[in-house]
C-alpha positions in Angstrom: 16.6 -11.1 -10.1 17.4 -14.0 -12.4 20.6 -15.0 -10.4 18.6 -16.7 -7.8 16.4 -18.4 -10.3 19.2 -20.3 -12.0 19.9 -22.8 -9.2 17.0 -25.1 -10.2 17.6 -24.7 -14.0 21.1 -26.2 -14.4 22.4 -29.3 -16.1 23.1 -32.6 -14.6 26.7 -31.6 -13.7 25.8 -30.6 -10.2 23.5 -33.5 -9.5 20.3 -31.5 -9.7 17.5 -32.2 -12.2 17.5 -30.3 -15.5 14.9 -27.7 -16.2 14.9 -27.0 -19.9 12.7 -25.5 -22.6 12.1 -26.7 -26.1 13.6 -24.2 -28.6 12.6 -23.9 -32.3 13.4 -20.7 -34.3 10.6 -21.3 -36.8 8.6 -18.3 -35.6 6.7 -15.6 -37.4 6.1 -16.7 -41.0 8.7 -19.4 -41.0 8.0 -23.1 -41.3 10.3 -26.1 -41.3 8.4 -27.6 -44.2 9.5 -25.1 -46.9 10.8 -21.6 -47.6 13.4 -19.5 -45.8 15.6 -20.9 -43.0 15.9 -19.1 -39.6 18.7 -16.6 -39.9 21.6 -16.3 -37.4 20.3 -12.9 -36.4 16.9 -14.4 -35.5 18.5 -17.3 -33.5 20.6 -14.7 -31.6 17.5 -12.5 -31.0 15.4 -15.4 -29.6 18.2 -16.8 -27.4 19.0 -13.3 -26.1 15.3 -13.0 -25.2 15.3 -16.3 -23.5 18.4 -15.5 -21.4 17.2 -12.0 -20.5 13.6 -12.8 -19.6 13.4 -16.4 -18.4 15.4 -18.6 -15.9 16.0 -21.3 -18.5 19.6 -22.1 -19.1 19.0 -25.4 -21.0 17.3 -25.9 -24.3 16.2 -28.8 -26.5 16.5 -28.4 -30.3 14.9 -30.1 -33.3 17.4 -30.6 -36.0 21.1 -30.3 -36.9 21.1 -29.2 -40.6 19.5 -26.5 -42.8 20.9 -23.6 -40.8 20.1 -25.1 -37.4 23.8 -25.9 -36.9 24.3 -22.3 -35.7 22.0 -22.8 -32.7 24.8 -24.7 -31.0 27.4 -22.0 -31.5 24.9 -19.4 -30.3 24.0 -21.6 -27.2 27.7 -22.0 -26.4 28.2 -18.2 -26.5 25.4 -17.8 -24.0 26.5 -20.7 -21.7 23.3 -22.7 -22.5 23.3 -26.5 -22.4 21.5 -28.4 -25.2 19.7 -31.6 -25.7 20.1 -32.0 -29.5 17.6 -34.0 -31.5 18.7 -35.6 -34.8 15.6 -35.2 -36.8 14.7 -38.4 -38.6 12.0 -38.9 -41.2 11.3 -40.9 -44.4 14.2 -39.5 -46.5 17.1 -41.8 -45.8 19.7 -39.5 -47.5 18.6 -36.5 -45.4 18.7 -38.7 -42.3 22.3 -39.6 -43.1 23.2 -36.0 -43.5 21.6 -35.3 -40.1 23.5 -38.2 -38.4 26.8 -37.0 -39.8 26.2 -33.4 -38.8 25.1 -34.4 -35.3 28.3 -36.4 -34.7 30.4 -33.5 -35.9 28.5 -31.0 -33.7 28.6 -33.2 -30.7 32.4 -33.4 -30.9 32.8 -29.7 -31.6 30.4 -28.6 -28.9 31.0 -31.4 -26.4 30.6 -29.0 -23.4 27.4 -27.5 -24.8 25.5 -30.5 -26.1 24.9 -32.7 -23.1 22.4 -35.2 -24.5 21.4 -36.5 -27.9 18.3 -38.1 -29.4 18.0 -40.1 -32.6 14.6 -38.8 -33.7 11.6 -37.2 -32.0 8.3 -39.2 -32.0 9.3 -41.2 -35.1 7.0 -44.1 -34.1 4.2 -41.8 -33.2 4.4 -40.2 -36.6 5.3 -43.2 -38.7 4.4 -46.3 -36.7 7.3 -48.9 -36.9 8.2 -48.1 -40.5 11.4 -46.3 -39.7 12.7 -48.3 -36.7 15.7 -49.2 -38.8 16.6 -45.6 -39.2 16.5 -45.0 -35.4 18.7 -48.1 -34.9 21.1 -46.9 -37.6 21.4 -43.6 -35.9 21.9 -45.1 -32.5 24.6 -47.4 -33.8 26.4 -44.5 -35.6 26.4 -42.5 -32.4 27.8 -45.5 -30.5 30.5 -46.2 -33.1 31.5 -42.5 -33.0 32.3 -42.9 -29.3 30.6 -39.7 -28.3 30.7 -38.5 -24.7 27.0 -37.6 -24.7 24.3 -40.2 -23.8 21.9 -41.0 -26.6 18.2 -42.0 -26.7 15.2 -41.8 -29.1 12.5 -39.5 -27.8 8.9 -40.5 -28.2 5.6 -40.3 -26.3 5.2 -42.1 -23.0 2.7 -44.5 -24.7 5.4 -45.6 -27.3 7.9 -46.0 -24.5 5.4 -48.2 -22.7 5.3 -50.4 -25.9 1.7 -49.3 -26.5 0.4 -51.4 -23.6 -0.6 -51.3 -19.9 1.0 -52.2 -17.7 3.9 -50.5 -19.3 6.5 -52.8 -20.9 10.0 -52.3 -22.4 10.4 -51.6 -26.1 12.9 -52.9 -28.6 14.9 -49.7 -28.1 15.1 -50.1 -24.3 18.4 -52.0 -24.5 19.8 -49.7 -27.2 19.6 -46.3 -25.5 21.5 -44.7 -22.6 18.5 -42.8 -21.3 14.8 -42.5 -22.1 13.1 -39.3 -23.2 9.3 -39.3 -23.0 6.8 -36.6 -24.2 3.7 -36.3 -22.0 0.7 -34.1 -23.0 -2.5 -34.4 -20.9 -3.9 -31.8 -23.2 -3.8 -34.2 -26.1 -4.8 -37.2 -24.0 -8.0 -35.2 -23.0 -8.8 -35.0 -26.7 -7.8 -38.4 -28.2 -7.4 -41.0 -25.4 -10.2 -43.3 -24.4 -8.3 -44.2 -21.3 -7.1 -40.8 -19.9 -10.0 -38.8 -21.3 -10.4 -36.1 -18.7 -7.3 -34.4 -17.3 -7.7 -30.8 -16.1 -4.9 -28.3 -15.6 -5.1 -29.0 -11.9 -4.5 -32.7 -12.5 -1.7 -32.4 -15.1 1.3 -32.5 -12.7 0.2 -35.7 -11.1 -0.4 -37.2 -14.6 3.1 -36.2 -15.7 4.6 -37.8 -12.6 2.6 -41.0 -13.0 3.6 -41.5 -16.6 7.3 -40.9 -15.8 7.3 -43.4 -12.9 5.4 -45.9 -15.0 8.1 -45.8 -17.7 10.8 -46.0 -15.0 9.3 -49.2 -13.5 9.3 -50.8 -17.0 12.9 -49.8 -17.6 14.9 -50.3 -14.4 18.3 -48.7 -14.3 17.5 -46.2 -17.1 17.3 -42.5 -16.4 13.9 -41.3 -17.6 13.4 -37.6 -18.5 10.2 -35.8 -19.6 11.4 -34.3 -22.8 8.2 -32.4 -23.6 5.3 -31.2 -21.5 3.2 -28.1 -21.5 -0.2 -26.5 -22.0 -1.6 -24.0 -24.5 -2.2 -20.4 -23.3 -4.9 -19.7 -25.9 -7.5 -19.4 -27.2 -8.5 -18.3 -23.7 -11.1 -20.6 -22.1 -11.1 -22.9 -25.2 -12.1 -26.4 -24.0 -10.7 -29.5 -25.7 -13.4 -32.1 -26.4 -12.6 -35.8 -26.1 -13.5 -37.5 -29.3 -14.6 -40.7 -27.4 -16.5 -39.4 -24.4 -17.4 -35.8 -25.3 -15.9 -34.6 -22.0 -14.3 -31.1 -21.9 -11.8 -31.1 -19.1 -8.7 -29.5 -20.6 -9.1 -25.7 -20.9 -6.6 -23.4 -22.5 -5.5 -20.1 -21.1 -2.7 -18.0 -19.6 -3.4 -19.0 -16.0 -3.7 -22.7 -16.8 -0.4 -22.7 -18.7 1.3 -21.2 -15.7 -0.4 -23.6 -13.4 0.6 -26.7 -15.4 4.2 -25.6 -15.9 4.8 -24.4 -12.3 3.1 -27.3 -10.6 4.8 -29.9 -12.8 8.3 -28.5 -12.3 7.7 -28.2 -8.5 6.4 -31.8 -8.2 9.1 -33.3 -10.4 11.8 -31.3 -8.6 10.7 -32.7 -5.3 11.4 -36.2 -6.7 14.7 -35.2 -8.4 13.3 -35.7 -12.0 14.2 -33.6 -15.0 11.8 -32.1 -17.5 11.6 -29.9 -20.6 8.9 -27.3 -21.0 7.2 -27.2 -24.4 8.0 -24.6 -25.7 10.0 -21.4 -25.6 8.4 -19.5 -28.5 5.0 -20.1 -30.1 5.1 -21.3 -33.7 2.4 -19.9 -35.9 2.8 -22.5 -38.6 1.3 -25.2 -36.4 -2.5 -24.6 -36.4 -3.1 -26.6 -39.6 -1.6 -29.7 -37.8 -2.7 -29.1 -34.2 -6.1 -27.3 -34.3 -7.2 -24.3 -32.4 -4.5 -24.4 -29.8 -1.5 -25.3 -32.0 0.1 -21.8 -32.2 -0.2 -21.0 -28.5 2.2 -23.3 -26.6 5.1 -20.9 -26.2 6.1 -19.5 -22.9 6.9 -16.5 -25.1 5.1 -15.2 -28.1 6.4 -16.0 -31.6 6.2 -12.5 -32.9 8.3 -9.4 -32.0 8.8 -8.3 -29.3 8.4 -11.9 -28.2 6.6 -11.0 -25.0 6.7 -13.8 -22.4 3.8 -15.1 -20.3 4.3 -13.2 -17.1 2.1 -15.6 -15.1 4.5 -18.5 -16.0 7.6 -16.5 -15.1 6.2 -15.2 -11.9 5.2 -18.7 -10.8 8.7 -19.9 -11.5 10.2 -17.0 -9.6 8.1 -17.6 -6.6 8.9 -21.3 -6.4 12.6 -21.3 -7.2 15.0 -21.2 -4.3 17.2 -18.1 -4.2 21.0 -18.2 -3.8 22.1 -17.7 -0.2 
C-alpha cells in the first residue's frame, strides 16, 4: 500500500516538493535536558516504525552530538533523506562541537543529509543575544564548502523581522534557503493579531505566512519546517490570552484535518513542508502546557501506535503510482 504513497513524499531531486516529518528520539522517559541518551536500538525501532507505518521518507532532526550522530547512519540505511539542524544555544563550546560534528556528518552522509540549519528558533528562544553564533555557524558551513544548502530555522514572525508587512532580516543575505515554523495553535493562544485560527482555517494560514515570507525574500526558497496540531487532550480548547477566544481545539480528527489539508494545499502550489512531529515527546508538558506531549503523528510509548486518521487522510489524498 505504501508504494503508491511515496510519490508525494520524496526529496527535491525529482523537482517535487518535500513532505517530511520532524524526528526526535527523546520519547518515553527521555529528555534532551539531562539523563540517558537515546540508544541506537531506540533510534532503529522508531525509524523502522516510521518506514513501516507512514509514507514519510524524509525527516528533520534536532542535533548532531550526544548520540544523535547515529540518526544519520540509521537514516541512510533506510534511504531516508534528512534536514539536519545544528542545535545552537548559549554554551559556545558546545556550539563549536555541534558545528564541527555537522560538517563532518554532512560530508560523510552527503547523499542522506540534503539540507542544513544553523539553529532552530534561536531568536525566538533568546532574542538577538546569539545572532553571532548563528552567523559563526553559517560562515563555518560556507568555508567548509559543503554541498548542502544552509539556513537558520525560526518562526515566520522572526523571518518577517517582527513586523508587518513582512521585511527581510539580517540573515536573509547569509542563507541559501529559508525555513519557517508556523503554528496557528500557538498563535490562537498568544497572538493579539492572529487570535482565532481554527483547525479548518489552519491550511490557509500556513500558506499565507509562507507566501508573505517569500514576498519579503525574493529569489529564496522558503520551506515550512514545522507545522502541526495536537491530537489531545481531546476537545481541549486553547484560550487566547489577549481576547479570551477559544478557536483552536485539540483532537485526533483536527490533527488529521490540519496535516492533510495543509499538505494538500501546499502541494498544489509546489511548496515543501515538514510535519511536527513523528513521535510525541512526554517531556514537553512543563514547557508547552496541556497539549505539549500530544503533537506526534505516532505515540511516544511502545508500541508507538500512529494516528490512523492522519495516515488514512494522507493515503486518500496521495496519487498512486501508475
